[in-house]
MARFI-84915 format. One record per residue: y, x, z of N, C-alpha, C in turn. Coordinates in steps of 0.1 Angstrom, whole numbers, plus 2048, in hexadecimal, padded with zeros to 3 digits. Each point is the difference from the previous one (the first is absolute). Example, Ala and Ser with C-alpha at 12.3 -4.5 7.8 and 13.67 -1.06 7.14 Angstrom:
residues 2
7C788484E80C7F780080C809800
80B7FC7F980B80980080B7F8808
***
This chain:
residues 600
7748298367FA80780C7F17FD7F5
7F380D8067F77FC7FF7F5805805
7F38017FE7F980280D7F280F7F0
8018068097F88087FA7EE7FD7FC
7FB7FF7F67F38007FA7FA80480B
7F37F68027F77FF8088047FB810
80B7FB8048037FB80B8077FA7FE
7FD7F57F98057EF7FC7F97F980A
80D7F58087FE7F78087F17FB800
7F57F68067F97F67FA8067F67FE
7F87F77F78087F77F58077F280B
80C7FB7F88087F980880680180E
8028117FF80780680C80E8067F8
8067FC7F880C7FD7F98008147F3
7F67FE7FE7FF80A7F080081380A
7FD8047F280581080580B807809
80E7FC7FB8048008078047FE812
8017F87FF7FC7FA80D7F67FD807
7F88088027F37FB80D800808808
8038038087FB80780D7F37F8806
7FA80880D7F77FC8078077F0806
7F47F07FF8067F780280A80480C
7FB80580D80380180E8128087FF
8028027F580F8097FF80D7F57FB
7F87F27FF8097F27F7807801808
8107F97FD8037FA80D7FB7F9807
8017FB80A7F77F480D8047F47FC
7FD7F67F88027F07FF80A7FE809
80D7F48008057FD80C80F80B802
80180D7FB8048047FB8108067F3
80A7FB8048078007EF7FF7F27FE
8067F880A8027F57FB80C7FB7FC
8047F77FF8107FB7FF8097F9811
80380380080C80080E8077F27F8
8017F780B80B7F680180F8057FE
8078007F880D80D80480D7F47F1
7FD7F480380D7F97F77F97F17FC
8057FF7F57FD7F27FA7F48027FA
7FC80B7F97F57FE7F77F0805809
80380680A7FA8068067EE7F3801
7F98048047F27F87FC7F680580C
7F67F58077F38068067FE80A7FF
7FF80C8067F880D7FB7F38007FE
7FA8067F17F38058027F880D801
7F47FA8047FA80C8038028077F2
7F680E7FA7FB8027F78078127FF
7F880C7FF80580B7F58058027F9
8078037FC80F8037F97F78077F2
7FA80A8057FF8097F87F3808802
7F88067F67F88088038028127FD
7FE8048098048137FC7FA8057F3
80D8047FA7F48077F380780E802
7F88067F780181280180A8027F5
80B8077FF8078057F67FA8067F5
8087FE7F37F78077FB80B80E7FA
7F88067F680480B7FE8068007F6
80E8077FE8107FA7F97F98047ED
8057F67FD7F97FA7F280E8047F5
7FB8017F480C8017F88097F7803
8107FE7FC8037F78008057F87F2
7FE7F08097FC7F77F580E7FC7FA
8008007F380B7FE7F88017F37FE
80B7FA8088027F68008077F580E
8077FC7FF8097FC80C8027F27F8
7FC7FB7FC8067F47F97FE7F3803
8087F87FA8017F48017F97FB7F9
7F77F27FD7FC7FB7FB8067F97F5
7F57FE7F28087FC7F58057FA800
80D7F27FC8027F37FD7FE7FD7F1
8017F67FF7FB7F77F38128047FE
80A7FA80580D8067FA80C80180B
8048047F980E80A80F8027F3805
7FD80480D8077F480C80F7FF7FF
80B7F880880A8058017FE80B807
80B80D7FD7FD80F8047F78037FD
7FA80080B7F380B8077F47F5806
7FC7F58027FB7FC80D7F58007F6
7F380380C7F48017FD7FC7F780E
7F57FE8027F97FE8087FF804809
7FA7FD80D7FF80880F7F58077FE
8038138027F18027FD80380C810
7F28077FC7FD80780A80E80C7FD
7FB80A80E80880B7FB80C801800
80680580580E80780480A7F77F0
7FC8007FA8037FC7F47FD7F17FD
7F47F88037FC7F87FE8047F6808
8097FB8028007F480980A7F27F3
8037F88078087F87F680E8047FD
7FE8057F380D8077FE80C7F57FB
8088058098107F67FD8038007F1
8057F87FB8068017F280880C801
7FC8057F88058147FA7FF80A809
7EE8018037FD8058087EF8027FD
7FC80C7FF7ED8008077F880B7FD
7F78018087FA8098007F17FB802
7FA80F7F87EE7FA8057FA80A80A
7F48008087FC80680C7F4802802
7FD80880A7F28097FA7FE80A80A
7EF8008077FE80B80C7FD7F780D
7F48048047FF7FA80C80880780B
7F680280E80A80980980B80C7FE
80480280D80B80B7FB7FB80A7FB
7F380480580180F8007F57FF7EF
7FF7F57F87FB8007FC7FE8097F1
7F880B7F98048057F78057FC7F3
8078067F67FF7FB7F37F77FC7F6
7FF7FA7F67F57FC7FB8048017F2
7F98077F98068077F18077F87F6
7FC7F57FF8037F67F08077FA806
8097FB8038057F2805810805805
8017F28058108048048037F880A
7F17FB8088007FB80880B7F7806
8098018038097F78038017F77F5
7FA7FD7F87FE7F97F580C7F8804
80480680180E7FF7FF8047F7807
8017F47F98067F68088017F7804
7FB7F28007FD7F28027F77FC7F7
7F67F78067FA7F67FD8007F6801
7F97F37F87FF7F08048077FF80A
7F57F680C8067FF80A80480980C
7F880B80280180B80A8068077FC
8098078078088098017FE80B80B
7FB80D7F97FB80A805803809802
80680780C80F80A8007FB80B7FB
7EF8057FE7FD80B7FF8038027F0
7FA7F07FC8098027F580C8077FB
8087FC8098108087FB7FB8077F9
7F580A80880080F7F48007FE7F7
7FE7F97FA7FE7FB7F38108017F8
80A80680580A7FD7F97FD80D7F6
8088057F780380A7FA80D809803
7F980980780E80D7FE8098017F1
8087FD7FD8048057F380B80A806
7FB80A7FB81080B8028048017F5
80D8088018097FC7F17FD80A7FA
8048007F18008087F680D8067FB
80280B80B80C8077F980A7FB807
7FF7EF80A80E7F980380080980F
7F880980A7FD80280D80D8067FF
80A80980B8098057FF7FD80780D
80280B7FC7FC80E80E80C801801
8087FF80E80C80180680280A80A
80D80580680380A8018047FE80B
80480380E8087FC80D7FB7F2802
80B7FA8027FA7F38047F97F67F5
8028037F78017FC7EE8057F47FE
7FF7F87F98087FC7F58087F380A
80B7F87F88087F78037FA7F480A
7F78007F77F87EF8048047F87FD
8017FC7F38077FD7F67F17FA7F5
7FF7F57F87F48007FA80A8087EF
7F58047F880280C7F57F87F37F6
80C7F87F57F37FE7FA7FC80D7F9
7F47FE7F87FC80C7FA7F88007F6
7FD8047F47F98037F77F880E802
7F87FE80D7F78098017F37FF7F8
7FC8098037F28057F97F77F7800
7FA7F87F17F47F57FE7FA8027F5
7F57FF7FD7F87FB7F47FF7F7801
8057F08078037F87F67FD7FB7F4
8078097F67FF7FF7F67FB80F7F8
7F28007FF8008107FF8018047ED
80380B80680780B7F27F48047F8
8057FC7F27EE7FC7FA80980E7F6
80A80680080480C7F97F980D800
7F980180A7F680B8027F27F87FD
7F680B7F77F27F87FC7F980580B
7FA7F28037F27FB80D7FF814809
8098058067FE80980A7F77FE809
7F380A8047FC80080E8047FF808
8007F581080380180780080E80C
8088058027FC80D80A7FD7FF80E
7F98028077FE7FE81181080780B
7FF7F380480C80480A7FF810808
80880580A7FC80880380480E7F9
80A7FF7FA8028077F280A810809
8067FD80C80980580880C8047FA
8037F77F780D8007F98038017F1
7F28087FA8008047F28037F27F6
8008047F18027F87FC7F47F87FD
8037F27FE7F07F87FC8087EF7FF
7F47F77F88077F87FD8027F3807
80D7F87FC8087FA8067FA7F0801
8007FD8087FD7F18067FB7F37F1
80B8037F98047F77F47F58087F2
7FD80C7FF7FE8057F97E97FA802
80080180E7F28008067FC7ED7FE
8097FB8028027F37FF7FB7FA7F1
8058057F78048027F17ED8037FE
7FD80D7FF7EF8067FF7FC7F7807
8027F58087F27F88087FE7F87F6
80E7F88008007F67F97F98007F1
80380A7F87FD8057F17F27FF800
7F980080D7F08057FE7F77F4806
80C7F38027FA7F48057F57FD7FD
7F67F58037F87FE7FA8007EF800
7F77FA7F78077EE7FE7FB7F980D
8077F980A8017F980C80580A809
80480A7FE80780A80F80E7FA7FD
80380180B80F80180780A8077F9
80A80380180980980180580A80D
7FD80C7F980980780E8157FC7FB
8007F480980E7FB80280B80B7FF
7FB80C80A8108078057F680B807
8068098017FD80D80C810808803
80080580D80C8048097F3811808
8078067FE80280E80C806804808
7F880480B81380080A808806802
8038087F680F8057FC80580080A
7FF80780980780980D7FE809807
8048098037FF80A804801800812
7F47FD8067F87FA80B80680B808
7FE7FE80F80180F80E7F17FF7FE
7FD80C8037F08058007F77F980C
7F77FD7F77F57F58088027EF7F5
8087FF7FB8017F27FA80C7F5807
8007F57FB7FF7F68077FA7F0802
8017FA8067FA7F27FC80A7F77F9
7F77F77FC8097F57F17F97F480E
80F7FB7FF7FC7EE8057FD7F77F7
7FF7F27FE7FF7FE7F87F07FD7F9
8067F97F18067FB7FB8047F3807
80C7F67FD8027F780380C7F57F4
7F87F67FD8087F77F88097F8804
8078007F480C7F48058067FF7EA
7F77F38048027FC7F07F88077F5
8098067FB7FA8057F3806816803
80580080C7FD80A8027F580880B
7FC80B7FF7F680880B80480A807
8037FF80D80880E8087F8807808
80780D8027F180E80780F804804
7FB80480E8098088087FC80D803
80380D7FE7FD80C80280B80D801
7FE8078118058088028117F87FE
8088037FC8127F78028047FD7F7
7F57F97F78067FA7F57F27F27FF
8067F07F87FB7F58078007FD7EF
7F97FE7F58037FC7F67FB7EE7FA
8027FF7F67FD7F57FA8037FF7F2
7F18007FC7F98017F77FE7F17F6
8018037F07FE7F07FB7F38007FE
7F17F58067F87FD8017FE8057F2
8017F97F77FA7FC7F58008127F8
80E8087FA7FE80A7FC80380E808
8037FD80D80180E80980E8027FD
80C7FF7FA80C8068008077FE80C
80280880A80B7FE80B80D7F47FE
8017F98088057F380280D804808
7FD80B80D80880480B7FA808803
80D80B8087F880980880B80380B
7FB80081080B7FE80D7FC812803
80A8058077FE80B8068037FA80C
7F580580F80280880A805806805
8077FF80880780C8097F5809808
7F07F98047FB8098097F17F87F5
7F58098077F47FC7FB7F87F1808
7F87F87F47FC7FB8027F3801806
7F97FD80F7F880180B7F47F2800
8037F98017F87EE8018077FB7F9
7F87F47FD8017F67F97F47F2801
8067F37FD7F47F78047F87FC7F4
7F77FB8027F97FC7EE8037F77F8
8087F58058047F77F9816805807
8077F57F68087FB7FC8047F680B
80A7FB7FF8047EE8087FF7FA7EC
8017F18007FB7F77F980D8027F1
80D80880980A7FE7F57FF8117FE
7F380680280880E7F980580B803
8027FC81280A8098047F480B80C
8008098037FA80B806805807809
80080480A7FE80C80C7FA80C801
80A8087FF7F780C8017FF80C807
7F88048088058068087FD8107FA
80E80A80780680A7FA80880880B
7FA80D7FF80780980D80A8037FF
80580680C8107FE80480880C7FA
7FA80E7FD8058097F97F98027F6
80180D7FB8008097F47F28097FF
8058028107F680B80B7F27FA7FC
7F380E7FD7F57FB7FA7FA7FA80D
80680180D7F97FE80E8047F2805
80A7FA7F88077F68037F67F3805
8097F880C7F57F18048007FA7F2
7F97F88038017F17FB8047F9803
80E7F97FF8027F680C80A7FC7FC
8027FE7F280E7FE7F77F97F27F5
80A7F27FF7F87F17FA8098047F1
7FF7FE7F58098017F77F97ED7FA
8097FB7FE7FA7F17F88068057EE
7FA7FB7F87FE7FD7F37FC7F77F8
80A7FA7F47FD7F57FA7FA8017F5
7F08047FE7F88007F38077FB7FA
8047F47F98087FF7F98098067F6
80B80080A80D8087F87FC80E804
7FA80B80980280C80080C80180C
8057F980980E8028067F980080D
80480A80B7FE80580B8097F180C
7FA7FD8058047F680980580B812
7FB7F880B80780480B7F880F805
8048068047F780D80A8027FF80D
7F58078068037FE80A7F881280A
7FE8018107F78058007F87F8810
7F68068037FE7F980D7FA80B80E
7FE7FB8087FC80D80A7F27FC803
7F98108007F18027FE7FE805811
7FA7F88078048068117F3806806
7FE8098067F28058047FA80D7F9
7F38028047F980B7FE7F57F67F3
7FF7F68027F07F67F780C7FC7F5
80B7FA8028097F77F580780F7F5
80580980B80680C7F77F38037F7
7F68048027F58037F57F77FA7FB
8057F28057F57F97F48057FB7F3
7F48027F78037FB7EC8097F1805
8088007F78067EF7FD7EE7F87FB
8037F18037F97F87FC8097F37F7
8027FE7F580D7F77F97FB7F57FD
8077F88017FD7F27F980B7F67FD
7F97F87F680D7F57FC7F77F1805
8047F780A8017F78098077F67F9
8017F57F58077F67FC80D808801
80A80080680F80380080480F80A
7FA7FE8027FB8108127F580B7F7
80A80A8057F88117FC7FB80680D
7F48008077FD80580B7FA8137FB
80880880C7FC80D7FE7F980080F
7F28097FF7F37FE80980080E805
7FE80180B7FD80E8077F57FF808
7F980A8067FD7FF80C8007F8806
80B80280B7FE7F480780D7F7801
8037FD7F580B7F57FE7FE7FC7F1
8087F67FB8087FD7F18087F8803
8087FF7F58128018047FC7F77F1
80C7F78018027F47F680E7FE7F9
8017FD7F28107FF7FF8017F97F7
80D7F87FE8007F77F58018057ED
7F77FF7FE8048077EC80C7FD7FB
8067F280580C8007F980A803804
80580680E80D80780A7FE80D808
7F37FF8037F880E8088007FD812
8037F48028007F780A7F380380A
8018068097F47FF80A7F77F2800
7F97FF7FD7F87F58057F77FB812
7F880F7FD7FD7FF80F7FC814800
7FB80180B7FF8138057F57FF807
7FA80880B7F87F88077FE7F7808
7F27FB7FF7FE7EE8047FB80380F
8037F68077F880180D7F6800806
7F78068077F78058067FC8107F9
7F38038067FB8157F97F97FA7F6
7FF7F77F67F88037F580C7FE7F7
80480A7F58067FE7F57FF8027F4
8017FB7F87FC8037F280680A7FB
7F38067F780480D7FB8028007EE
7FE7F47FC8017FE7F27F87F47FD
8067FD7F37FE7F27FA7FF8017F3
7FB7F67FB7FC7FF7F280A7F37FC
8058087F08067F97F97FB7F5801
80C7F07FD7F87FA7FB80C7F1807
7FD7F27F980B7FC80B7F87FE80E
7F38017FF7F77FA80B80281480B
8087F98078018118077F5803808
7F38098017F78008097FE811801
80480380C80180A8067F380C808
80080E8017F6801809808807809
7FC7FE80D80A80480C7F680A80A
8048058077FD80B8088047FE812
7F88028068037FD80E80080C80B
80B8008058028108097F37FE80A
7FC80E8027F37FF80780380A80B
7FD80080C7FE80D80A80380C7FB
7F28017F97FD80C7F88088037F5
8097F78008118037F37FB8007F1
7F27FC8007FB8067F08007F47FB
8067F88008057F17F37EE7FE7FB
7F77FE8087EF7FE7FB8007F27FE
8087F580B8017F27FD8047F77F6
7F97FB7FA8097FA7F07FF7F7803
8067F77F78007F07FE8078007F1
7F97F47FD8087F97F28097F7805
8097F67FA80B8008028097F47FA
8007F17FC80A7FA7F9814802804
8038067F980E7FD8078087FC7F7
80D7FA80680B7F37F88048107F9
8068007EF80880C80380D7FE801
8037F280180C7FA80380A80280B
7F77FE80B80180280D7FA80E808
7F28017FC7F78098087FA7FD80B
8017F38017F37F680A7F78047FA
7F38068097F07FC7FC7FC7ED804
7F98017F27FC7F37FD7EB800804
7FF80D7FF7F28008047FB80F803
7F88018087FA80E8047F48017FE
7FA80A7F47EE80380880080F801
7F68018108008098067F48087FB
80480D7FA7F38077F97FB80680E
7F18028007F7807807807810807
7FF80580A80680F8027F98047FD
80880F7F97F38097F58027FE7F4
8067F77FB8007FB7F28128007FB
8007FF7F780B8037FC8047FA7F2
80B7FA7FE8007F97F480880E7FC
7FB7FE7F280080C7F08087FB7F7
8007F97FB8057F67F98007F07FB
80A7FA7FA7FF7ED7FF7FE8057F0
7F17FE7FE8027FD7F18037F07FA
8037F58078067F57FB8067FC80B
8067F680080B7F480C7FB7F47FD
7F77FC7F27FD7F77FF7F67FC7EF
7F580280A7FB80080C80180B806
7FE7FD80980380C80E7F38097FC
8018077FF7F1813803808809801
7FB80380880680F8087F780A806
80180E7FA7F680A80180480680F
7F880480D7FD8048087F880F804
8038048027F88177FE8037FC812
7F580A8047FC80980F8078097F9
7FE80C81080680C8017F28097F9
7F47F78017F480A7FB7FB7F97F2
8078007F77FD7FB7F77FF7F77F8
7FF7F18097F47F780080F7F77F7
7F47F67F780E7F77F87FA7F4801
80B7F67FF7FC7F280380B7F57F5
7F97F57FB8097F77FA8027F2809
80E8018048007F28088047F27F5
7FE7F78058097F07F78067FC809
80C7F88038077F98058017F17FA
7FD7F680C8067F27F8811802800
8017F77F88188027FF7FF7FD80D
7F97FC8088047FB81280080F805
7FC8097FA7FA80C80B7F8800809
7F47F37FF7F48068067F58047F3
7F98038087F580B7FC7F97F77F4
7FC8057F77F67F87EF7F58077FE
80580E7FE7F280880080080B7F8
7F480880480580F7F97F58027F5
8078087F97F68017F37F080E801
7FA7FC7FC7F48057FB7F38037F7
7F88087FD7FA8007F580380B7FC
7F67FC7EC8078057F67FE80E7FD
8018057F67FE80D7F980380D809
80C7FC80680180E80B8098097F6
80080880980B80E7FB80E7FC7FB
8057F780780F7FC7FC80A806800
8068047F98118087FD8087F67FD
80C80380E80C7FC7F7809807805
80D7FD7F780980D8048107FC805
80580780A80C7F680380680B7FE
8157FC8078088058037FC810806
7F580080D8028088087F980B7F7
7FB7FF7F77F48057F58078087F6
80D7F97FA8058047F5810802803
80A7FB80B8098027FF80280B80B
80780B7FE8048068108097FD80E
8087F57FD80A7F98088007F27FA
8057FB80D8007EE8007F17FC7FC
7F88048067F27F77FD8007F2803
8017F67FA8007F38027F37F9806
7FE7F18047F58008017F67F47F6
8087FE7FA7FD7F57F380280A7F3
7FC80D7FE8068067F07F0809802
7F47F57FC7F58057FD7FC7FC7EF
7F880A7FD7F77FE7F47F47FF804
7FD7F27F37EF8068007F97EC80B
8077FD7FF8037F280A8077F27FB
7F67FA80280B7EF7FA7F67F7807
80A7F18007FC7F48068067F77F9
7F57F48038077F57FD7FB7F780C
8057EF7FD7F67F880D7F980080A
7F58037F77F38018087F88107FC
8078097F67F580780080D80C7FF
7F48118048058078037FA80D7F7
8068087F87FD8097F7801808802
7FA81180180280E8057F780A7F3
8048097FE7FC8097FB7F8808803
7EE8067FA7FF80B80680780E7F8
7F980E8098058087FC8008027F0
80580C7FC8078027ED7F78097FC
7FA7FF7F17F68097FD7FB80B804
7F37FF8007F980D8038038087FC
80480E7FF80380B7F37F58037FF
7F48018077F58067FF7F57FA7F7
7FF7F28007F97F87FC8087FD7F2
80D7FA8058077F57F77FE7F5800
7F77FA80E8027F47FF80D7FA803
8017F37FD80E7F88078027F9808
8087F68068007FB80E7FD7F2800
8037FC8087FC7EE8058107FF805
8007EC7FA8097FF8067F87F4809
7FF7FA80F7FC7FB8078087F4805
7F97EF8008067F98067FC7FD809
8067F780C7FC7FD80D8067F0802
7F67F88088057F580380A7FE80C
80B7FC8028098058097FA7F380B
7FD7F88037FB7F78057F480480A
7F78047F77F38078077FC80D803
80D8077F87FC80F8017FA8097F5
7F47F67FD7F78067FA8078037F2
7F780B7FB7FD8047F37FE7FD7F8
8057F67F08017FA7FA7F78037F2
80680C7FD7F98057F080D80B7FD
7FA8097F480980B7FE8017FF7EB
8098097FE8018017F67FB80F7FC
7FC8037F680380E80180880B7F1
80180780380D80D7F37F68027F5
7FE8007FA7FE80A7F27FD80D807
7F880B7FA7FE80D80480B80B7FD
80380480E80A8097FA80D7FC803
8037F380380B7FB8028057F880C
8087F98068037F981280B7F47FE
7F97F48068067F680180880180F
80F7FB7FA8057FB80E8057F57FE
7FD7F88108037F27FF813800803
8067F97F380C8037FF8077F180D
7FC7F27F88017F28087FA7F57FA
8047F58047F67F47FC80D7F57FC
7FB7F77F480D7FB7FC7F27F47F6
8037F18027FB7F97F87EE802801
7FA80480C7F37FC8017FE8117FC
7FF8067FE7FA80E7FB80A80B804
7FA80A80280080F80480B8077F4
80780780680380D7F4800807807
7FB80F7F77FD80A80780680D7EF
80180C80680780B7F67F48047FE
7F88047F47F58077FB80980F7FF
7FD80F8088018087FE7FC8087F4
80880B7F98028077F47F0807806
7F68087EF80080C8057FF8047F3
7F280F8008068057F27FC7F77F8
8087FE7F37FC7F97F97FF7F47FE
8027FA8098037F18068097FE803
80C7F37FE80E7FB8057F77FD80A
80E7FA8088037F78107FE7ED7FB
8067FB8058097F68007FC7F1809
8037FB7FF7FE7F18087F67FB7FB
7F87FC80B7F67F37FF7FE7F4808
7F77F98008037F48087F27FE804
7F87F680C7F47FD8008047F1806
7F57F97FF8037F48067FB7FD811
8097F98067FE8008107F7801806
7F87F97F67F17FF8007F380A802
8088077FA7F680D7FA7FD8017F2
7F78097FB7FE8017F68058077F7
7FE8047F08038107F98118007FE
80880B7FF80C7FF8028098017F3
8097F57FB8048057EB80C805805
8008087F380F8077FF80D7F57FF
80D80880180A7F580180A8097FA
80280F80180A8077F97F880F801
7FF8027F57F780E7F780880A802
7FE80980880E80F7FD7F98067F5
8048077FB7FA8087EF7FB80E808
7F37FF7FA7FD8098038038127FD
80A7FE7F580680F80280D7FD804
7FD7FA80D80D80480C7F880280A
7F58017FD7F880580C80680A80D
80180C7F380280D80C811801803
80C7F57FE8077FE8088017F480C
7F27F87FD7FA7F880C7FE80780D
7F380B7FA7FA80480780A80A80D
80B8017F880C80B8098027FA80D
8047F07FA8047FC80E7F57FB809
80180B80C7F08018078037FB80E
8108018038047F980C8087F87FD
7FE7F57F68067F57FF8027F2805
8037F97FD8057F18007FE7F67F7
7FC7F87FE8017F57F78047F3802
8057FD7F38047EE8017FC7F87F4
7FC7FE7FE8037F47F48087ED805
8078067F480A7F38008057F77F1
7FF7F88008097FD7F27F98067FB
7F48017FC7F58057F380380E802
8078098047FF80D8027FB80880B
7FA80B7FE7FB80780D80980B801
80680780A80480B8057F9809808
80280D7FE7FA80A80780780C807
8067FF80D8098098027FE80980E
80080D8007FA80880A8067FD80C
7FA80180A8087FD80D80780C807
7F980B7F780F8108088008097F2
80B80280080080B7F7802811803
7F78097FA80280B8097FA80A7F5
8018117FD7F98067F97F9808806
7F880A7FD800811802806806801
8068057F48088067FF80F7FC7FE
81180480180A7FB7FD8017FF7F7
8037F07FB8057FC7F97F47F87F6
7F27FF8087F47F780080A7F4800
8067FC80A8037EE80080B7FC7F7
8058077FC80A7FA7F67F68007F4
7F48047F87FD7FA7F77F37F6804
7FC7FF80F7F27F78018027F27F9
7FB7FB7F98017F28007FF7F480D
80B7F67FD8027FE8107FB7EB800
8047FF7ED7FA7EC8037F88057F3
7FF7F87FB7FA7F97F57FE7EF7FD
8037FB7F87F97F37FE7FB7FC7F0
7F97F57FF7FA8007FA7FE7F17FC
8017F77F48037F18017FC8017ED
8037F07FB7FA7FF7F180F7F97FB
***
């Protein structure tokens, strides 16, 4: 969210985006932790967030990524990070995440979700930093009830080994209505032929490859299991070789995917939300377990969505340990990932969790039924995912709502008010008030699922934020198209809530926090005209950023085409993937570039 120039709040009042008049701030003593279990501690007074004014929609941030890792961790593990994809990643999975409050607009050159994990802090919002990898010719358009539900080994289209038989063709923009266009392999070959010393290779490039329904489809993932990166779109789940982009397996589903958690289990299992039938208006009330390592379908079941609130609500899914939760406006249901057994349903009392952030520590946002039936009283809760028992509850001041969970370790929560005010609350591990963020350059911009994905807006999928044990990082809005100025990434002290320092991007490019690791913040540097993007890092104490992986300048036109993308950096490679595949003319979505990987 951002605040219009000339309306900046006085210094020390939480910066541009958060500063309404002091009298409108939540009064002290409200929004304190309430004893409700072994983790409860004496309530502490203090406001949790200053209102903020929404920012005008900015350009999407290319980046949904994970922080870079020196060496591939077992599976896909990253340190926890902000954003739906920035929480501690279990072996075999990870994302980056970015962007503040739920209504915040997207910023132009990053992938906010840095996507997914960093150092000691796990930010849910960072989970938005996972790369959505649409398949290159491996998506299957199905008729009727779809396919067999069995995995299909597939030599799907991949440009992992660029076709060098043709001479350096010039990349053709996507959106060609199905007309002849350069192949992904040839495009990657052309980019690599013009690489400069010190630049990484475009390892492979994928295209949508499927004739989708009008309006396009969301892409879910990516999820990592060993050397396999997996995405789901429409009625297909696909596993790619992370090194060359070749298709390792492809699983046809009988109905469309309509929701999914940002993370799988530590052993590479995920439960997808699927529609009940193939009808366009079919209810999203089915669950399908998939083994990401083998591509085999596991159990499938449907559940009942009761009442108006439940029936109309989008799903917010999460993976917490060995449990998958399905949150809606009025309740959440939890199932055991291994066999689909019900773990818990509606909990005692009139305050019910409507969504969780993925991770071993299950932090939930809960709404309380009021006389007006408007669900405006919210809470932050820690719940045991194996039993449904509430371990502690933090009451949010009436009128304020939980918009996103940027991180679960440390606990950083985005709060909003109906009049577009915004604040960022920080809690201790026991659910007591720690601080609220204030100050800094202002004009912050975070992009979350609600801004990028039409269906299933999770609470932990945000781009543009990251955190470690003591510091929270957030990007300002992307490049100013009029002046060409870049943006900044600001650091905040999680103990005092005060702004500490910021780092600026080069002109015409934007920085997006992905995650923290080894005392450093890893960020995605967006591409610009005649400027390649890449992964960069800055010490947690501030200073000048240094390049980690330089994307080729020759690949900038392709990279800039990933406007609504998520970025992942893992094992020395960066992955950019579209969050949604669609086209203006019929057939455009088939040629649209869906995912690209860079590395040495």
